[in-house]
mmCIF file of the N, C-alpha and C atoms, coordinates in Angstrom:
data_MODEL
# 
_entry.id   MODEL 
# 
loop_
_atom_site.group_PDB 
_atom_site.id 
_atom_site.type_symbol 
_atom_site.label_atom_id 
_atom_site.label_alt_id 
_atom_site.label_comp_id 
_atom_site.label_asym_id 
_atom_site.label_entity_id 
_atom_site.label_seq_id 
_atom_site.pdbx_PDB_ins_code 
_atom_site.Cartn_x 
_atom_site.Cartn_y 
_atom_site.Cartn_z 
_atom_site.occupancy 
_atom_site.B_iso_or_equiv 
_atom_site.pdbx_formal_charge 
_atom_site.auth_seq_id 
_atom_site.auth_comp_id 
_atom_site.auth_asym_id 
_atom_site.auth_atom_id 
_atom_site.pdbx_PDB_model_num 
ATOM 1   N N  . MET A 1 1  ? -3.483  106.574 113.195 1.00 0.00 ? 1  MET A N  1 
ATOM 2   C CA . MET A 1 1  ? -3.148  105.262 113.653 1.00 0.00 ? 1  MET A CA 1 
ATOM 3   C C  . MET A 1 1  ? -1.907  105.394 114.544 1.00 0.00 ? 1  MET A C  1 
ATOM 4   N N  . VAL A 1 2  ? -1.943  104.833 115.710 1.00 0.00 ? 2  VAL A N  1 
ATOM 5   C CA . VAL A 1 2  ? -0.829  104.885 116.661 1.00 0.00 ? 2  VAL A CA 1 
ATOM 6   C C  . VAL A 1 2  ? -0.311  103.468 116.874 1.00 0.00 ? 2  VAL A C  1 
ATOM 7   N N  . TYR A 1 3  ? 1.015   103.330 116.815 1.00 0.00 ? 3  TYR A N  1 
ATOM 8   C CA . TYR A 1 3  ? 1.633   102.030 117.026 1.00 0.00 ? 3  TYR A CA 1 
ATOM 9   C C  . TYR A 1 3  ? 2.683   102.164 118.114 1.00 0.00 ? 3  TYR A C  1 
ATOM 10  N N  . ASP A 1 4  ? 2.556   101.406 119.200 1.00 0.00 ? 4  ASP A N  1 
ATOM 11  C CA . ASP A 1 4  ? 3.523   101.404 120.288 1.00 0.00 ? 4  ASP A CA 1 
ATOM 12  C C  . ASP A 1 4  ? 4.522   100.285 120.049 1.00 0.00 ? 4  ASP A C  1 
ATOM 13  N N  . LEU A 1 5  ? 5.749   100.670 119.661 1.00 0.00 ? 5  LEU A N  1 
ATOM 14  C CA . LEU A 1 5  ? 6.793   99.677  119.442 1.00 0.00 ? 5  LEU A CA 1 
ATOM 15  C C  . LEU A 1 5  ? 7.280   99.118  120.775 1.00 0.00 ? 5  LEU A C  1 
ATOM 16  N N  . SER A 1 6  ? 7.375   99.972  121.771 1.00 0.00 ? 6  SER A N  1 
ATOM 17  C CA . SER A 1 6  ? 7.701   99.565  123.142 1.00 0.00 ? 6  SER A CA 1 
ATOM 18  C C  . SER A 1 6  ? 7.061   100.601 124.061 1.00 0.00 ? 6  SER A C  1 
ATOM 19  N N  . THR A 1 7  ? 7.329   100.512 125.361 1.00 0.00 ? 7  THR A N  1 
ATOM 20  C CA . THR A 1 7  ? 6.755   101.497 126.279 1.00 0.00 ? 7  THR A CA 1 
ATOM 21  C C  . THR A 1 7  ? 7.413   102.862 126.111 1.00 0.00 ? 7  THR A C  1 
ATOM 22  N N  . HIS A 1 8  ? 8.589   102.912 125.450 1.00 0.00 ? 8  HIS A N  1 
ATOM 23  C CA . HIS A 1 8  ? 9.320   104.171 125.300 1.00 0.00 ? 8  HIS A CA 1 
ATOM 24  C C  . HIS A 1 8  ? 9.296   104.738 123.881 1.00 0.00 ? 8  HIS A C  1 
ATOM 25  N N  . LEU A 1 9  ? 8.790   103.983 122.918 1.00 0.00 ? 9  LEU A N  1 
ATOM 26  C CA . LEU A 1 9  ? 8.812   104.431 121.525 1.00 0.00 ? 9  LEU A CA 1 
ATOM 27  C C  . LEU A 1 9  ? 7.420   104.287 120.906 1.00 0.00 ? 9  LEU A C  1 
ATOM 28  N N  . LYS A 1 10 ? 6.901   105.403 120.379 1.00 0.00 ? 10 LYS A N  1 
ATOM 29  C CA . LYS A 1 10 ? 5.563   105.403 119.787 1.00 0.00 ? 10 LYS A CA 1 
ATOM 30  C C  . LYS A 1 10 ? 5.618   106.049 118.405 1.00 0.00 ? 10 LYS A C  1 
ATOM 31  N N  . PHE A 1 11 ? 4.837   105.500 117.473 1.00 0.00 ? 11 PHE A N  1 
ATOM 32  C CA . PHE A 1 11 ? 4.715   106.042 116.119 1.00 0.00 ? 11 PHE A CA 1 
ATOM 33  C C  . PHE A 1 11 ? 3.259   106.432 115.883 1.00 0.00 ? 11 PHE A C  1 
ATOM 34  N N  . ARG A 1 12 ? 3.075   107.563 115.207 1.00 0.00 ? 12 ARG A N  1 
ATOM 35  C CA . ARG A 1 12 ? 1.728   108.014 114.844 1.00 0.00 ? 12 ARG A CA 1 
ATOM 36  C C  . ARG A 1 12 ? 1.723   108.342 113.357 1.00 0.00 ? 12 ARG A C  1 
ATOM 37  N N  . LEU A 1 13 ? 0.799   107.710 112.635 1.00 0.00 ? 13 LEU A N  1 
ATOM 38  C CA . LEU A 1 13 ? 0.664   107.908 111.197 1.00 0.00 ? 13 LEU A CA 1 
ATOM 39  C C  . LEU A 1 13 ? -0.708  108.506 110.916 1.00 0.00 ? 13 LEU A C  1 
ATOM 40  N N  . THR A 1 14 ? -0.742  109.646 110.225 1.00 0.00 ? 14 THR A N  1 
ATOM 41  C CA . THR A 1 14 ? -2.002  110.280 109.854 1.00 0.00 ? 14 THR A CA 1 
ATOM 42  C C  . THR A 1 14 ? -1.950  110.641 108.371 1.00 0.00 ? 14 THR A C  1 
ATOM 43  N N  . GLY A 1 15 ? -3.111  110.775 107.769 1.00 0.00 ? 15 GLY A N  1 
ATOM 44  C CA . GLY A 1 15 ? -3.141  111.147 106.361 1.00 0.00 ? 15 GLY A CA 1 
ATOM 45  C C  . GLY A 1 15 ? -4.543  111.422 105.880 1.00 0.00 ? 15 GLY A C  1 
ATOM 46  N N  . SER A 1 16 ? -4.606  112.009 104.686 1.00 0.00 ? 16 SER A N  1 
ATOM 47  C CA . SER A 1 16 ? -5.892  112.272 104.059 1.00 0.00 ? 16 SER A CA 1 
ATOM 48  C C  . SER A 1 16 ? -5.714  112.281 102.546 1.00 0.00 ? 16 SER A C  1 
ATOM 49  N N  . PHE A 1 17 ? -6.829  112.066 101.835 1.00 0.00 ? 17 PHE A N  1 
ATOM 50  C CA . PHE A 1 17 ? -6.829  112.079 100.382 1.00 0.00 ? 17 PHE A CA 1 
ATOM 51  C C  . PHE A 1 17 ? -8.155  112.648 99.910  1.00 0.00 ? 17 PHE A C  1 
ATOM 52  N N  . SER A 1 18 ? -8.114  113.501 98.900  1.00 0.00 ? 18 SER A N  1 
ATOM 53  C CA . SER A 1 18 ? -9.356  114.029 98.329  1.00 0.00 ? 18 SER A CA 1 
ATOM 54  C C  . SER A 1 18 ? -9.257  114.027 96.812  1.00 0.00 ? 18 SER A C  1 
ATOM 55  N N  . ASN A 1 19 ? -10.384 113.769 96.171  1.00 0.00 ? 19 ASN A N  1 
ATOM 56  C CA . ASN A 1 19 ? -10.485 113.762 94.714  1.00 0.00 ? 19 ASN A CA 1 
ATOM 57  C C  . ASN A 1 19 ? -11.648 114.681 94.362  1.00 0.00 ? 19 ASN A C  1 
ATOM 58  N N  . ASP A 1 20 ? -11.360 115.754 93.627  1.00 0.00 ? 20 ASP A N  1 
ATOM 59  C CA . ASP A 1 20 ? -12.360 116.766 93.307  1.00 0.00 ? 20 ASP A CA 1 
ATOM 60  C C  . ASP A 1 20 ? -12.472 116.904 91.795  1.00 0.00 ? 20 ASP A C  1 
ATOM 61  N N  . LEU A 1 21 ? -13.689 116.873 91.269  1.00 0.00 ? 21 LEU A N  1 
ATOM 62  C CA . LEU A 1 21 ? -13.936 117.065 89.842  1.00 0.00 ? 21 LEU A CA 1 
ATOM 63  C C  . LEU A 1 21 ? -14.893 118.236 89.698  1.00 0.00 ? 21 LEU A C  1 
ATOM 64  N N  . ARG A 1 22 ? -14.434 119.316 89.000  1.00 0.00 ? 22 ARG A N  1 
ATOM 65  C CA . ARG A 1 22 ? -15.287 120.494 88.844  1.00 0.00 ? 22 ARG A CA 1 
ATOM 66  C C  . ARG A 1 22 ? -15.206 121.027 87.424  1.00 0.00 ? 22 ARG A C  1 
ATOM 67  N N  . ARG A 1 23 ? -16.221 121.749 87.044  1.00 0.00 ? 23 ARG A N  1 
ATOM 68  C CA . ARG A 1 23 ? -16.288 122.330 85.708  1.00 0.00 ? 23 ARG A CA 1 
ATOM 69  C C  . ARG A 1 23 ? -15.484 123.621 85.665  1.00 0.00 ? 23 ARG A C  1 
ATOM 70  N N  . GLY A 1 24 ? -14.838 123.863 84.492  1.00 0.00 ? 24 GLY A N  1 
ATOM 71  C CA . GLY A 1 24 ? -14.018 125.059 84.323  1.00 0.00 ? 24 GLY A CA 1 
ATOM 72  C C  . GLY A 1 24 ? -14.807 126.220 83.756  1.00 0.00 ? 24 GLY A C  1 
ATOM 73  N N  . GLY A 1 25 ? -14.277 127.414 83.986  1.00 0.00 ? 25 GLY A N  1 
ATOM 74  C CA . GLY A 1 25 ? -14.904 128.625 83.465  1.00 0.00 ? 25 GLY A CA 1 
ATOM 75  C C  . GLY A 1 25 ? -14.363 128.960 82.083  1.00 0.00 ? 25 GLY A C  1 
ATOM 76  N N  . PHE A 1 26 ? -14.865 130.028 81.521  1.00 0.00 ? 26 PHE A N  1 
ATOM 77  C CA . PHE A 1 26 ? -14.457 130.434 80.187  1.00 0.00 ? 26 PHE A CA 1 
ATOM 78  C C  . PHE A 1 26 ? -13.961 131.864 80.233  1.00 0.00 ? 26 PHE A C  1 
ATOM 79  N N  . ALA A 1 27 ? -12.981 132.166 79.368  1.00 0.00 ? 27 ALA A N  1 
ATOM 80  C CA . ALA A 1 27 ? -12.322 133.463 79.384  1.00 0.00 ? 27 ALA A CA 1 
ATOM 81  C C  . ALA A 1 27 ? -13.174 134.554 78.731  1.00 0.00 ? 27 ALA A C  1 
ATOM 82  N N  . ASN A 1 28 ? -14.030 134.197 77.765  1.00 0.00 ? 28 ASN A N  1 
ATOM 83  C CA . ASN A 1 28 ? -14.806 135.231 77.086  1.00 0.00 ? 28 ASN A CA 1 
ATOM 84  C C  . ASN A 1 28 ? -16.157 134.673 76.628  1.00 0.00 ? 28 ASN A C  1 
ATOM 85  N N  . PHE A 1 29 ? -16.964 135.558 76.077  1.00 0.00 ? 29 PHE A N  1 
ATOM 86  C CA . PHE A 1 29 ? -18.318 135.189 75.657  1.00 0.00 ? 29 PHE A CA 1 
ATOM 87  C C  . PHE A 1 29 ? -18.303 134.166 74.521  1.00 0.00 ? 29 PHE A C  1 
ATOM 88  N N  . ARG A 1 30 ? -17.370 134.306 73.569  1.00 0.00 ? 30 ARG A N  1 
ATOM 89  C CA . ARG A 1 30 ? -17.301 133.391 72.442  1.00 0.00 ? 30 ARG A CA 1 
ATOM 90  C C  . ARG A 1 30 ? -17.063 131.950 72.896  1.00 0.00 ? 30 ARG A C  1 
ATOM 91  N N  . GLN A 1 31 ? -16.176 131.748 73.860  1.00 0.00 ? 31 GLN A N  1 
ATOM 92  C CA . GLN A 1 31 ? -15.927 130.395 74.373  1.00 0.00 ? 31 GLN A CA 1 
ATOM 93  C C  . GLN A 1 31 ? -17.157 129.845 75.089  1.00 0.00 ? 31 GLN A C  1 
ATOM 94  N N  . ALA A 1 32 ? -17.842 130.690 75.834  1.00 0.00 ? 32 ALA A N  1 
ATOM 95  C CA . ALA A 1 32 ? -19.048 130.248 76.533  1.00 0.00 ? 32 ALA A CA 1 
ATOM 96  C C  . ALA A 1 32 ? -20.142 129.879 75.540  1.00 0.00 ? 32 ALA A C  1 
ATOM 97  N N  . LEU A 1 33 ? -20.300 130.685 74.478  1.00 0.00 ? 33 LEU A N  1 
ATOM 98  C CA . LEU A 1 33 ? -21.299 130.404 73.457  1.00 0.00 ? 33 LEU A CA 1 
ATOM 99  C C  . LEU A 1 33 ? -20.967 129.118 72.700  1.00 0.00 ? 33 LEU A C  1 
ATOM 100 N N  . SER A 1 34 ? -19.687 128.903 72.409  1.00 0.00 ? 34 SER A N  1 
ATOM 101 C CA . SER A 1 34 ? -19.262 127.679 71.733  1.00 0.00 ? 34 SER A CA 1 
ATOM 102 C C  . SER A 1 34 ? -19.570 126.455 72.586  1.00 0.00 ? 34 SER A C  1 
ATOM 103 N N  . ASN A 1 35 ? -19.453 126.577 73.881  1.00 0.00 ? 35 ASN A N  1 
ATOM 104 C CA . ASN A 1 35 ? -19.738 125.462 74.777  1.00 0.00 ? 35 ASN A CA 1 
ATOM 105 C C  . ASN A 1 35 ? -21.217 125.090 74.757  1.00 0.00 ? 35 ASN A C  1 
ATOM 106 N N  . ILE A 1 36 ? -22.103 126.072 74.570  1.00 0.00 ? 36 ILE A N  1 
ATOM 107 C CA . ILE A 1 36 ? -23.539 125.792 74.524  1.00 0.00 ? 36 ILE A CA 1 
ATOM 108 C C  . ILE A 1 36 ? -23.868 124.895 73.327  1.00 0.00 ? 36 ILE A C  1 
ATOM 109 N N  . PHE A 1 37 ? -23.254 125.180 72.177  1.00 0.00 ? 37 PHE A N  1 
ATOM 110 C CA . PHE A 1 37 ? -23.584 124.438 70.963  1.00 0.00 ? 37 PHE A CA 1 
ATOM 111 C C  . PHE A 1 37 ? -22.771 123.155 70.791  1.00 0.00 ? 37 PHE A C  1 
ATOM 112 N N  . TRP A 1 38 ? -21.551 123.134 71.288  1.00 0.00 ? 38 TRP A N  1 
ATOM 113 C CA . TRP A 1 38 ? -20.667 121.986 71.018  1.00 0.00 ? 38 TRP A CA 1 
ATOM 114 C C  . TRP A 1 38 ? -20.385 121.127 72.244  1.00 0.00 ? 38 TRP A C  1 
ATOM 115 N N  . LYS A 1 39 ? -20.783 121.563 73.414  1.00 0.00 ? 39 LYS A N  1 
ATOM 116 C CA . LYS A 1 39 ? -20.591 120.793 74.657  1.00 0.00 ? 39 LYS A CA 1 
ATOM 117 C C  . LYS A 1 39 ? -19.132 120.371 74.849  1.00 0.00 ? 39 LYS A C  1 
ATOM 118 N N  . ARG A 1 40 ? -18.237 121.345 74.809  1.00 0.00 ? 40 ARG A N  1 
ATOM 119 C CA . ARG A 1 40 ? -16.798 121.079 74.977  1.00 0.00 ? 40 ARG A CA 1 
ATOM 120 C C  . ARG A 1 40 ? -16.265 121.655 76.288  1.00 0.00 ? 40 ARG A C  1 
ATOM 121 N N  . GLU A 1 41 ? -17.073 121.663 77.292  1.00 0.00 ? 41 GLU A N  1 
ATOM 122 C CA . GLU A 1 41 ? -16.673 122.254 78.560  1.00 0.00 ? 41 GLU A CA 1 
ATOM 123 C C  . GLU A 1 41 ? -15.520 121.478 79.202  1.00 0.00 ? 41 GLU A C  1 
ATOM 124 N N  . ARG A 1 42 ? -14.558 122.219 79.705  1.00 0.00 ? 42 ARG A N  1 
ATOM 125 C CA . ARG A 1 42 ? -13.413 121.593 80.366  1.00 0.00 ? 42 ARG A CA 1 
ATOM 126 C C  . ARG A 1 42 ? -13.783 121.165 81.787  1.00 0.00 ? 42 ARG A C  1 
ATOM 127 N N  . LEU A 1 43 ? -13.185 120.081 82.219  1.00 0.00 ? 43 LEU A N  1 
ATOM 128 C CA . LEU A 1 43 ? -13.337 119.610 83.590  1.00 0.00 ? 43 LEU A CA 1 
ATOM 129 C C  . LEU A 1 43 ? -11.962 119.614 84.244  1.00 0.00 ? 43 LEU A C  1 
ATOM 130 N N  . TYR A 1 44 ? -11.908 120.025 85.492  1.00 0.00 ? 44 TYR A N  1 
ATOM 131 C CA . TYR A 1 44 ? -10.665 120.019 86.252  1.00 0.00 ? 44 TYR A CA 1 
ATOM 132 C C  . TYR A 1 44 ? -10.755 118.929 87.313  1.00 0.00 ? 44 TYR A C  1 
ATOM 133 N N  . ARG A 1 45 ? -9.812  118.013 87.295  1.00 0.00 ? 45 ARG A N  1 
ATOM 134 C CA . ARG A 1 45 ? -9.734  116.942 88.296  1.00 0.00 ? 45 ARG A CA 1 
ATOM 135 C C  . ARG A 1 45 ? -8.539  117.244 89.198  1.00 0.00 ? 45 ARG A C  1 
ATOM 136 N N  . THR A 1 46 ? -8.787  117.355 90.494  1.00 0.00 ? 46 THR A N  1 
ATOM 137 C CA . THR A 1 46 ? -7.743  117.678 91.454  1.00 0.00 ? 46 THR A CA 1 
ATOM 138 C C  . THR A 1 46 ? -7.639  116.554 92.484  1.00 0.00 ? 46 THR A C  1 
ATOM 139 N N  . ASN A 1 47 ? -6.444  116.007 92.634  1.00 0.00 ? 47 ASN A N  1 
ATOM 140 C CA . ASN A 1 47 ? -6.161  115.011 93.670  1.00 0.00 ? 47 ASN A CA 1 
ATOM 141 C C  . ASN A 1 47 ? -5.212  115.634 94.682  1.00 0.00 ? 47 ASN A C  1 
ATOM 142 N N  . ARG A 1 48 ? -5.579  115.564 95.938  1.00 0.00 ? 48 ARG A N  1 
ATOM 143 C CA . ARG A 1 48 ? -4.724  116.089 97.014  1.00 0.00 ? 48 ARG A CA 1 
ATOM 144 C C  . ARG A 1 48 ? -4.478  114.976 98.029  1.00 0.00 ? 48 ARG A C  1 
ATOM 145 N N  . ALA A 1 49 ? -3.238  114.889 98.494  1.00 0.00 ? 49 ALA A N  1 
ATOM 146 C CA . ALA A 1 49 ? -2.890  113.870 99.486  1.00 0.00 ? 49 ALA A CA 1 
ATOM 147 C C  . ALA A 1 49 ? -1.963  114.477 100.538 1.00 0.00 ? 49 ALA A C  1 
ATOM 148 N N  . MET A 1 50 ? -2.111  114.029 101.773 1.00 0.00 ? 50 MET A N  1 
ATOM 149 C CA . MET A 1 50 ? -1.252  114.450 102.869 1.00 0.00 ? 50 MET A CA 1 
ATOM 150 C C  . MET A 1 50 ? -0.950  113.232 103.732 1.00 0.00 ? 50 MET A C  1 
ATOM 151 N N  . LEU A 1 51 ? 0.323   113.061 104.086 1.00 0.00 ? 51 LEU A N  1 
ATOM 152 C CA . LEU A 1 51 ? 0.749   111.944 104.923 1.00 0.00 ? 51 LEU A CA 1 
ATOM 153 C C  . LEU A 1 51 ? 1.732   112.478 105.959 1.00 0.00 ? 51 LEU A C  1 
ATOM 154 N N  . SER A 1 52 ? 1.561   112.098 107.203 1.00 0.00 ? 52 SER A N  1 
ATOM 155 C CA . SER A 1 52 ? 2.421   112.570 108.280 1.00 0.00 ? 52 SER A CA 1 
ATOM 156 C C  . SER A 1 52 ? 2.810   111.396 109.179 1.00 0.00 ? 52 SER A C  1 
ATOM 157 N N  . LEU A 1 53 ? 4.085   111.334 109.528 1.00 0.00 ? 53 LEU A N  1 
ATOM 158 C CA . LEU A 1 53 ? 4.605   110.310 110.437 1.00 0.00 ? 53 LEU A CA 1 
ATOM 159 C C  . LEU A 1 53 ? 5.311   111.013 111.590 1.00 0.00 ? 53 LEU A C  1 
ATOM 160 N N  . LYS A 1 54 ? 4.896   110.698 112.812 1.00 0.00 ? 54 LYS A N  1 
ATOM 161 C CA . LYS A 1 54 ? 5.493   111.297 114.002 1.00 0.00 ? 54 LYS A CA 1 
ATOM 162 C C  . LYS A 1 54 ? 6.001   110.182 114.905 1.00 0.00 ? 54 LYS A C  1 
ATOM 163 N N  . ALA A 1 55 ? 7.245   110.311 115.375 1.00 0.00 ? 55 ALA A N  1 
ATOM 164 C CA . ALA A 1 55 ? 7.834   109.329 116.293 1.00 0.00 ? 55 ALA A CA 1 
ATOM 165 C C  . ALA A 1 55 ? 8.186   110.034 117.606 1.00 0.00 ? 55 ALA A C  1 
ATOM 166 N N  . THR A 1 56 ? 7.843   109.399 118.716 1.00 0.00 ? 56 THR A N  1 
ATOM 167 C CA . THR A 1 56 ? 8.141   109.945 120.041 1.00 0.00 ? 56 THR A CA 1 
ATOM 168 C C  . THR A 1 56 ? 8.894   108.902 120.849 1.00 0.00 ? 56 THR A C  1 
ATOM 169 N N  . HIS A 1 57 ? 10.036  109.320 121.414 1.00 0.00 ? 57 HIS A N  1 
ATOM 170 C CA . HIS A 1 57 ? 10.847  108.431 122.257 1.00 0.00 ? 57 HIS A CA 1 
ATOM 171 C C  . HIS A 1 57 ? 10.899  109.027 123.657 1.00 0.00 ? 57 HIS A C  1 
ATOM 172 N N  . LEU A 1 58 ? 10.373  108.294 124.642 1.00 0.00 ? 58 LEU A N  1 
ATOM 173 C CA . LEU A 1 58 ? 10.377  108.758 126.027 1.00 0.00 ? 58 LEU A CA 1 
ATOM 174 C C  . LEU A 1 58 ? 11.706  108.417 126.681 1.00 0.00 ? 58 LEU A C  1 
ATOM 175 N N  . LEU A 1 59 ? 12.459  109.455 127.098 1.00 0.00 ? 59 LEU A N  1 
ATOM 176 C CA . LEU A 1 59 ? 13.743  109.243 127.770 1.00 0.00 ? 59 LEU A CA 1 
ATOM 177 C C  . LEU A 1 59 ? 13.551  109.075 129.273 1.00 0.00 ? 59 LEU A C  1 
ATOM 178 N N  . SER A 1 60 ? 12.653  109.858 129.832 1.00 0.00 ? 60 SER A N  1 
ATOM 179 C CA . SER A 1 60 ? 12.296  109.765 131.250 1.00 0.00 ? 60 SER A CA 1 
ATOM 180 C C  . SER A 1 60 ? 10.858  110.269 131.376 1.00 0.00 ? 60 SER A C  1 
ATOM 181 N N  . PRO A 1 61 ? 10.243  110.207 132.540 1.00 0.00 ? 61 PRO A N  1 
ATOM 182 C CA . PRO A 1 61 ? 8.864   110.683 132.656 1.00 0.00 ? 61 PRO A CA 1 
ATOM 183 C C  . PRO A 1 61 ? 8.671   112.162 132.281 1.00 0.00 ? 61 PRO A C  1 
ATOM 184 N N  . LYS A 1 62 ? 9.741   112.965 132.324 1.00 0.00 ? 62 LYS A N  1 
ATOM 185 C CA . LYS A 1 62 ? 9.617   114.385 132.010 1.00 0.00 ? 62 LYS A CA 1 
ATOM 186 C C  . LYS A 1 62 ? 10.350  114.796 130.736 1.00 0.00 ? 62 LYS A C  1 
ATOM 187 N N  . THR A 1 63 ? 11.045  113.871 130.078 1.00 0.00 ? 63 THR A N  1 
ATOM 188 C CA . THR A 1 63 ? 11.852  114.210 128.908 1.00 0.00 ? 63 THR A CA 1 
ATOM 189 C C  . THR A 1 63 ? 11.516  113.277 127.742 1.00 0.00 ? 63 THR A C  1 
ATOM 190 N N  . PHE A 1 64 ? 11.403  113.845 126.547 1.00 0.00 ? 64 PHE A N  1 
ATOM 191 C CA . PHE A 1 64 ? 11.132  113.032 125.366 1.00 0.00 ? 64 PHE A CA 1 
ATOM 192 C C  . PHE A 1 64 ? 11.767  113.680 124.140 1.00 0.00 ? 64 PHE A C  1 
ATOM 193 N N  . LEU A 1 65 ? 11.973  112.863 123.122 1.00 0.00 ? 65 LEU A N  1 
ATOM 194 C CA . LEU A 1 65 ? 12.421  113.324 121.809 1.00 0.00 ? 65 LEU A CA 1 
ATOM 195 C C  . LEU A 1 65 ? 11.290  113.068 120.827 1.00 0.00 ? 65 LEU A C  1 
ATOM 196 N N  . ARG A 1 66 ? 11.067  114.031 119.919 1.00 0.00 ? 66 ARG A N  1 
ATOM 197 C CA . ARG A 1 66 ? 10.000  113.867 118.941 1.00 0.00 ? 66 ARG A CA 1 
ATOM 198 C C  . ARG A 1 66 ? 10.514  114.277 117.566 1.00 0.00 ? 66 ARG A C  1 
ATOM 199 N N  . GLY A 1 67 ? 10.246  113.432 116.580 1.00 0.00 ? 67 GLY A N  1 
ATOM 200 C CA . GLY A 1 67 ? 10.577  113.728 115.188 1.00 0.00 ? 67 GLY A CA 1 
ATOM 201 C C  . GLY A 1 67 ? 9.335   113.589 114.330 1.00 0.00 ? 67 GLY A C  1 
ATOM 202 N N  . GLN A 1 68 ? 9.239   114.445 113.311 1.00 0.00 ? 68 GLN A N  1 
ATOM 203 C CA . GLN A 1 68 ? 8.049   114.418 112.470 1.00 0.00 ? 68 GLN A CA 1 
ATOM 204 C C  . GLN A 1 68 ? 8.447   114.637 111.017 1.00 0.00 ? 68 GLN A C  1 
ATOM 205 N N  . SER A 1 69 ? 7.795   113.899 110.133 1.00 0.00 ? 69 SER A N  1 
ATOM 206 C CA . SER A 1 69 ? 8.021   114.025 108.698 1.00 0.00 ? 69 SER A CA 1 
ATOM 207 C C  . SER A 1 69 ? 6.668   114.095 108.009 1.00 0.00 ? 69 SER A C  1 
ATOM 208 N N  . GLU A 1 70 ? 6.560   114.983 106.996 1.00 0.00 ? 70 GLU A N  1 
ATOM 209 C CA . GLU A 1 70 ? 5.282   115.159 106.303 1.00 0.00 ? 70 GLU A CA 1 
ATOM 210 C C  . GLU A 1 70 ? 5.484   115.151 104.797 1.00 0.00 ? 70 GLU A C  1 
ATOM 211 N N  . LEU A 1 71 ? 4.465   114.686 104.096 1.00 0.00 ? 71 LEU A N  1 
ATOM 212 C CA . LEU A 1 71 ? 4.457   114.678 102.643 1.00 0.00 ? 71 LEU A CA 1 
ATOM 213 C C  . LEU A 1 71 ? 3.119   115.247 102.188 1.00 0.00 ? 71 LEU A C  1 
ATOM 214 N N  . VAL A 1 72 ? 3.178   116.251 101.305 1.00 0.00 ? 72 VAL A N  1 
ATOM 215 C CA . VAL A 1 72 ? 1.968   116.878 100.766 1.00 0.00 ? 72 VAL A CA 1 
ATOM 216 C C  . VAL A 1 72 ? 2.078   116.856 99.251  1.00 0.00 ? 72 VAL A C  1 
ATOM 217 N N  . ASP A 1 73 ? 0.999   116.468 98.570  1.00 0.00 ? 73 ASP A N  1 
ATOM 218 C CA . ASP A 1 73 ? 1.016   116.352 97.112  1.00 0.00 ? 73 ASP A CA 1 
ATOM 219 C C  . ASP A 1 73 ? -0.311  116.843 96.557  1.00 0.00 ? 73 ASP A C  1 
ATOM 220 N N  . ALA A 1 74 ? -0.245  117.550 95.420  1.00 0.00 ? 74 ALA A N  1 
ATOM 221 C CA . ALA A 1 74 ? -1.460  117.996 94.725  1.00 0.00 ? 74 ALA A CA 1 
ATOM 222 C C  . ALA A 1 74 ? -1.235  117.862 93.223  1.00 0.00 ? 74 ALA A C  1 
ATOM 223 N N  . VAL A 1 75 ? -2.195  117.257 92.529  1.00 0.00 ? 75 VAL A N  1 
ATOM 224 C CA . VAL A 1 75 ? -2.120  117.065 91.084  1.00 0.00 ? 75 VAL A CA 1 
ATOM 225 C C  . VAL A 1 75 ? -3.416  117.602 90.471  1.00 0.00 ? 75 VAL A C  1 
ATOM 226 N N  . VAL A 1 76 ? -3.270  118.501 89.480  1.00 0.00 ? 76 VAL A N  1 
ATOM 227 C CA . VAL A 1 76 ? -4.431  119.049 88.776  1.00 0.00 ? 76 VAL A CA 1 
ATOM 228 C C  . VAL A 1 76 ? -4.353  118.589 87.329  1.00 0.00 ? 76 VAL A C  1 
ATOM 229 N N  . GLN A 1 77 ? -5.455  118.040 86.836  1.00 0.00 ? 77 GLN A N  1 
ATOM 230 C CA . GLN A 1 77 ? -5.520  117.539 85.467  1.00 0.00 ? 77 GLN A CA 1 
ATOM 231 C C  . GLN A 1 77 ? -6.718  118.184 84.778  1.00 0.00 ? 77 GLN A C  1 
ATOM 232 N N  . VAL A 1 78 ? -6.499  118.691 83.556  1.00 0.00 ? 78 VAL A N  1 
ATOM 233 C CA . VAL A 1 78 ? -7.578  119.282 82.770  1.00 0.00 ? 78 VAL A CA 1 
ATOM 234 C C  . VAL A 1 78 ? -8.087  118.212 81.807  1.00 0.00 ? 78 VAL A C  1 
ATOM 235 N N  . VAL A 1 79 ? -9.382  117.924 81.893  1.00 0.00 ? 79 VAL A N  1 
ATOM 236 C CA . VAL A 1 79 ? -10.005 116.909 81.035  1.00 0.00 ? 79 VAL A CA 1 
ATOM 237 C C  . VAL A 1 79 ? -10.904 117.640 80.044  1.00 0.00 ? 79 VAL A C  1 
ATOM 238 N N  . ARG A 1 80 ? -10.639 117.449 78.767  1.00 0.00 ? 80 ARG A N  1 
ATOM 239 C CA . ARG A 1 80 ? -11.448 118.081 77.731  1.00 0.00 ? 80 ARG A CA 1 
ATOM 240 C C  . ARG A 1 80 ? -12.256 116.997 77.014  1.00 0.00 ? 80 ARG A C  1 
ATOM 241 N N  . PRO A 1 81 ? -13.576 116.996 77.164  1.00 0.00 ? 81 PRO A N  1 
ATOM 242 C CA . PRO A 1 81 ? -14.403 115.986 76.501  1.00 0.00 ? 81 PRO A CA 1 
ATOM 243 C C  . PRO A 1 81 ? -14.251 116.047 74.990  1.00 0.00 ? 81 PRO A C  1 
ATOM 244 N N  . GLY A 1 82 ? -14.217 114.877 74.364  1.00 0.00 ? 82 GLY A N  1 
ATOM 245 C CA . GLY A 1 82 ? -14.121 114.812 72.922  1.00 0.00 ? 82 GLY A CA 1 
ATOM 246 C C  . GLY A 1 82 ? -12.717 114.836 72.362  1.00 0.00 ? 82 GLY A C  1 
ATOM 247 N N  . VAL A 1 83 ? -11.720 114.960 73.224  1.00 0.00 ? 83 VAL A N  1 
ATOM 248 C CA . VAL A 1 83 ? -10.320 114.986 72.774  1.00 0.00 ? 83 VAL A CA 1 
ATOM 249 C C  . VAL A 1 83 ? -9.647  113.696 73.211  1.00 0.00 ? 83 VAL A C  1 
ATOM 250 N N  . TRP A 1 84 ? -9.098  112.958 72.274  1.00 0.00 ? 84 TRP A N  1 
ATOM 251 C CA . TRP A 1 84 ? -8.416  111.702 72.596  1.00 0.00 ? 84 TRP A CA 1 
ATOM 252 C C  . TRP A 1 84 ? -7.038  112.006 73.112  1.00 0.00 ? 84 TRP A C  1 
ATOM 253 N N  . ARG A 1 85 ? -6.592  111.214 74.083  1.00 0.00 ? 85 ARG A N  1 
ATOM 254 C CA . ARG A 1 85 ? -5.237  111.389 74.642  1.00 0.00 ? 85 ARG A CA 1 
ATOM 255 C C  . ARG A 1 85 ? -4.315  110.372 74.041  1.00 0.00 ? 85 ARG A C  1 
# 
């Protein structure tokens, strides 16, 4: 998204978000076998976000100032079915 505050000052905002849910693996055969009979497979939920703000100030037709700030975040949560939180 681009916002022109004036003819000399422009802001650009970009970002993304993703939510991923995947099944977890097991460290050994006993854990895998237990999962077959008890259905206690772990799920991993991952949220990722990125936000960027860029400002450009035109001083003259050949000169400009540019500043940029970014924020990146990732959260991983392990969900175990059958366990109350």
